[in-house]
C-alpha positions in Angstrom: -22.7 29.7 0.1 -22.3 26.4 2.0 -19.4 26.1 4.5 -16.7 23.5 4.0 -18.1 21.3 6.7 -21.6 21.5 5.2 -20.3 20.2 1.9 -18.3 17.3 3.3 -20.1 14.2 4.4 -19.5 13.2 8.1 -17.1 10.4 9.0 -20.2 8.4 10.0 -21.8 8.9 6.6 -18.6 7.8 4.9 -18.4 4.7 7.2 -22.0 3.9 6.4 -21.2 4.2 2.6 -18.2 1.9 3.0 -20.4 -0.7 4.7 -23.1 -0.3 2.0 -20.7 -0.7 -0.9 -19.0 -3.7 0.7 -22.3 -5.4 1.4 -23.3 -4.9 -2.2 -20.3 -7.0 -3.3 -19.4 -10.6 -2.8 -17.7 -11.4 0.6 -14.4 -11.9 -1.2 -14.5 -8.5 -3.0 -13.0 -5.2 -2.1 -13.7 -1.6 -2.9 -11.5 1.4 -3.8 -11.7 4.5 -1.7 -12.7 6.3 -4.9 -15.8 4.1 -5.1 -16.9 5.6 -1.8 -16.0 9.2 -2.7 -17.7 9.0 -6.1 -20.9 7.5 -4.5 -21.0 10.4 -2.0 -20.2 13.2 -4.4 -20.1 12.1 -8.1 -19.2 15.6 -9.4 -16.6 16.6 -6.8 -15.3 13.3 -5.3 -11.5 14.0 -5.2 -11.6 16.2 -2.1 -13.2 13.2 -0.3 -10.3 10.8 -0.8 -8.5 11.7 2.4 -11.7 11.7 4.5 -12.6 8.2 3.1 -9.2 6.9 3.9 -9.6 8.3 7.5 -13.0 6.7 7.9 -11.5 3.4 6.6 -8.6 3.8 9.1 -11.1 4.1 12.0 -12.9 1.0 10.7 -9.5 -0.8 10.6 -8.8 0.3 14.2 -12.2 -1.2 15.2 -11.4 -4.5 13.4 -14.2 -4.0 11.0 -12.3 -3.9 7.7 -8.8 -4.5 6.3 -6.8 -2.3 4.0 -5.0 -4.1 1.2 -2.6 -3.3 -1.6 -2.0 -5.9 -4.3 -4.1 -8.4 -2.3 -1.9 -8.1 0.8 -3.1 -6.5 4.1 -1.1 -3.3 4.7 -0.8 -0.6 7.4 -2.8 2.4 6.3 -0.4 4.7 8.2 2.6 3.7 6.1 1.3 2.5 2.8 1.8 4.6 -0.3 -0.3 4.4 -3.5 -3.6 2.8 -4.3 -5.4 0.7 -1.7 -8.5 -1.4 -1.4 -10.9 -1.9 1.5 -12.4 -5.3 2.3 -14.1 -7.2 5.1 -11.6 -9.1 7.3 -10.7 -12.6 6.2 
């Protein structure tokens, strides 16, 4: 049986998938963290939601992406509810 760490994609893999999905959309588009989780593990994506948010948070800290809610940039550390990930504008 695979260990928990073997089943979960690395932060680097999640970051790469975020970049890949954003690059596949128009520059003005955003993605949902669930898009990333589903792309990485279509049959068991829900456990990846927090790791995806953490990977996105590291990307925000690096200035690579923005986190939005209802089209407005928000602080991932304090926001509640659904978010989107986009390239900075």
